[in-house]
C-alpha positions in Angstrom: 2.6 23.3 -7.8 5.6 25.7 -7.9 7.7 23.2 -5.9 6.8 20.4 -8.4 7.7 22.6 -11.4 11.0 23.4 -9.8 11.7 19.7 -9.3 10.8 18.9 -12.9 13.2 21.6 -13.9 15.9 20.0 -11.8 15.2 16.7 -13.5 15.9 18.2 -16.9 18.7 20.5 -16.0 20.6 18.0 -13.8 20.9 15.4 -16.6 24.5 14.9 -17.5 25.9 17.9 -15.6 27.1 18.9 -12.1 28.0 16.7 -9.1 26.9 13.1 -9.4 25.4 12.9 -5.9 23.6 16.1 -6.3 22.3 15.2 -9.8 21.2 11.8 -8.5 19.3 13.3 -5.5 17.5 16.0 -7.7 16.5 13.4 -10.3 15.1 11.1 -7.7 13.1 13.9 -6.0 11.7 15.1 -9.3 10.6 11.6 -10.4 9.1 11.0 -6.9 7.0 14.3 -7.2 5.6 13.1 -10.6 4.8 9.7 -9.1 3.1 11.2 -6.0 0.9 13.4 -8.2 -0.5 10.2 -9.6 -0.9 8.4 -6.2 2.3 6.4 -6.6 5.7 6.4 -4.8 9.1 5.5 -5.9 11.2 2.9 -3.9 13.7 4.3 -1.4 17.1 5.2 -2.7 20.6 4.8 -1.1 19.9 1.3 0.2 22.7 -1.1 0.6 20.7 -4.1 -0.8 20.2 -2.4 -4.1 23.9 -3.0 -4.9 24.6 -6.1 -2.8 27.0 -8.1 -5.0 26.3 -11.5 -3.4 22.5 -11.2 -3.9 22.6 -9.8 -7.4 25.3 -12.1 -8.5 23.1 -15.0 -7.6 19.7 -13.6 -8.6 20.9 -12.5 -12.1 21.7 -16.2 -12.8 18.0 -16.9 -13.0 17.0 -16.3 -16.6 13.8 -14.5 -15.8 15.0 -12.4 -12.9 13.7 -9.2 -14.5 10.1 -10.4 -14.1 10.1 -10.4 -10.3 10.1 -7.8 -7.6 13.7 -7.7 -6.4 12.9 -6.4 -2.9 10.8 -9.5 -2.2 13.5 -11.8 -3.6 16.2 -10.1 -1.5 14.0 -10.5 1.6 13.4 -14.2 0.9 17.1 -14.8 0.2 18.2 -12.9 3.4 15.6 -14.7 5.7 16.4 -18.1 4.3 20.1 -17.8 4.7 19.6 -16.8 8.3 17.9 -20.2 9.1 19.5 -22.5 6.5 21.6 -24.1 9.1 18.6 -25.3 11.1 17.5 -28.1 8.8 18.1 -29.7 5.5 14.6 -29.3 3.9 12.7 -26.4 2.4 9.4 -26.0 0.6 7.6 -23.6 -1.6 3.8 -23.6 -2.1 3.1 -21.8 -5.4 6.2 -22.0 -7.5 5.1 -19.9 -10.5 8.2 -19.5 -12.8 10.6 -20.8 -10.1 12.4 -17.6 -9.1 12.1 -18.1 -5.4 12.9 -21.8 -5.5 15.9 -21.0 -7.6 17.2 -18.6 -4.9 16.5 -21.0 -2.1 18.2 -23.9 -3.8 21.2 -22.1 -5.1 21.9 -20.4 -1.7 21.3 -23.6 0.3 23.5 -25.7 -2.0 26.2 -23.1 -1.8 26.1 -23.1 1.9 26.0 -26.9 2.0 22.9 -27.1 4.2 20.1 -28.0 1.8 19.4 -31.6 0.9 15.9 -31.3 -0.6 13.6 -28.5 -1.7 10.0 -29.4 -2.5 8.0 -27.1 -4.8 4.2 -27.5 -5.0 2.2 -26.1 -7.9 -0.7 -27.1 -10.2 0.9 -25.1 -13.0 -2.7 -24.4 -14.0 -2.9 -21.0 -12.3 -5.2 -20.0 -9.4 -8.2 -22.0 -8.3 -11.6 -20.2 -8.2 -11.4 -17.2 -5.8 -14.0 -17.0 -3.0 -15.7 -14.0 -1.4 -12.9 -13.9 1.1 -10.5 -13.2 -1.7 -12.3 -10.1 -3.0 -10.2 -6.9 -2.6 -11.8 -4.0 -0.8 -10.2 -1.3 -3.0 -11.2 -0.4 -6.5 -7.6 -0.1 -7.7 -6.7 -3.7 -6.7 -6.6 -6.4 -9.4 -9.4 -8.9 -9.1 -8.1 -12.5 -9.5 -9.8 -15.0 -11.8 -9.5 -18.8 -12.1 -6.5 -19.7 -14.2 -4.5 -16.5 -13.5 -0.7 -17.0 -13.2 -0.7 -20.3 -15.0 2.7 -21.4 -16.3 4.1 -24.1 -18.5 5.4 -26.9 -16.2 8.1 -27.9 -18.6 9.5 -24.3 -18.9 9.7 -24.1 -15.1 11.5 -27.4 -14.8 14.0 -26.2 -17.3 14.6 -23.0 -15.4 15.2 -25.1 -12.2 17.5 -27.6 -13.9 20.6 -26.1 -12.3 19.1 -26.8 -8.9 20.0 -30.4 -8.0 18.0 -30.2 -4.7 14.8 -29.2 -6.3 11.9 -31.6 -6.6 8.6 -30.3 -8.1 5.3 -32.0 -7.1 2.5 -31.1 -9.5 -1.0 -31.0 -8.1 -3.5 -28.7 -6.5 -2.7 -27.7 -3.0 -2.8 -29.6 -0.6 -3.2 -32.9 -2.7 0.5 -33.9 -2.5 1.6 -32.5 0.9 1.3 -35.9 2.5 4.3 -37.1 0.5 6.5 -34.9 2.7 4.7 -35.5 5.9 7.7 -37.0 7.6 10.0 -34.1 6.9 10.9 -31.1 8.9 11.6 -27.7 7.4 13.9 -24.7 8.2 12.1 -22.5 5.6 8.8 -22.5 3.8 7.7 -20.0 1.3 3.9 -19.6 0.6 2.9 -17.7 -2.6 -0.6 -18.9 -3.6 -2.5 -15.6 -3.2 -5.9 -17.0 -2.2 -7.4 -17.8 1.2 -8.0 -21.6 1.0 -4.6 -22.8 -0.4 -2.8 -20.3 1.9 -4.6 -21.7 5.0 -4.0 -25.3 3.8 -0.3 -24.5 3.4 0.1 -22.9 6.8 -1.9 -25.8 8.5 0.4 -28.4 7.1 3.8 -26.7 7.1 3.9 -24.5 10.2 3.8 -27.5 12.6 6.6 -29.1 10.6 8.9 -26.1 10.9 12.0 -26.8 13.0 12.4 -24.5 16.1 13.5 -21.1 14.8 12.3 -22.0 11.2 10.5 -19.4 9.1 7.3 -19.5 7.1 7.2 -16.5 4.7 4.0 -15.5 2.9 4.6 -13.5 -0.3 1.1 -12.0 -0.4 0.4 -10.9 3.2 0.6 -7.2 2.6 -1.0 -7.1 -0.8 -4.4 -5.5 -1.3 -5.0 -8.0 -4.1 -4.7 -10.9 -1.6 -6.9 -10.2 1.4 -7.6 -13.9 1.7 -3.9 -14.7 2.2 -3.7 -12.2 5.0 -6.8 -13.5 6.7 -5.5 -17.1 6.5 -2.3 -16.2 8.4 -4.1 -14.0 11.0 -6.8 -16.6 11.7 -4.1 -19.3 12.2 -2.1 -17.2 14.6 -5.3 -16.3 16.6 -6.5 -20.0 16.7 -3.3 -21.1 18.2 -2.4 -18.0 20.3 0.7 -17.3 18.2 2.5 -13.9 18.1 1.2 -11.6 15.4 2.5 -12.0 11.8 5.5 -9.8 11.1 4.1 -7.5 8.5 7.1 -6.6 6.3 7.1 -3.5 4.2 8.1 -5.7 1.2 4.5 -6.9 1.1 5.4 -10.2 2.8 4.4 -11.6 6.1 6.7 -13.8 8.3 5.9 -16.4 10.9 8.7 -17.9 13.1 8.5 -21.2 14.9 9.4 -20.5 18.6 12.1 -22.4 20.4 10.5 -24.6 23.1 
C-alpha cells in the first residue's frame, strides 16, 4: 500500500516538472499500479512500433482508426507485408467497419503486389452463438446474435480508396466458392464464433500459397473460445504445427513450403 501511495504521489508531483524521461517513467508506473489494483494492466511502454511513422502514417488515413486496437492492426500490417510478395490475392472473413481490409489493400497496393482483396461479411452481425462459444470466465462478454452489425454502405464508403477491395455480402461460407480458383498470400479471419471460424479455415488454409499466413484476430480472446477451438481442432486434424499464440490476442497459421 505504501509503495502504491508513493507512486500516486509521483504521478501528481511529476506532472510538468523534472527530467522528461524520469517523469514519463514515474507516471507510467503510477498508472500501472492503479490499474493492477483493479485487475488490469497497462500496455508496455518504450516500444518502437508505438511511434512507427510508416504504420501510423497509413493507419491514420482510415477515418475510424481510433475505434480499433492498434497493436492488432500493427501485427496484421507487419505480417501481411512480410508475405505480400508471395501472391496477388488476399481475403478477410469478417470485415466489420473495414479497418483491416483498408490496411491490407493500402499496403498491398503501395507495394505493387496486390491485385484483389476479397472481404466477406453479412453486415448483419454475428450468427447465433453455440455452447462452444460460451466463455468460461465471468468477466468475459457474452456474444449475442446480431452483435457487431454494421451498415454495409458505410463500410463500402470507408473502403472506397481501396481499388483492389471487393466486398461479398453473405453469411459465411455462402460466397466462398466464388473465389475457389484463387490462391492467397494472406487471409484474415475475424468472425469470433466457432462455426464461421472453422468454415473459414477449412476453405482458405488449403488455398494459401506456400509461406502464406492465416491470421485469426480472436484466437487469444476469452470472449471467443470457439474461435480458438476451431483453429486448434483443424491443426490437430491435419497434424499441423500448433497455432502461434500471439500476445496481441491473435493466432497465426503459416502454410509450410513443400
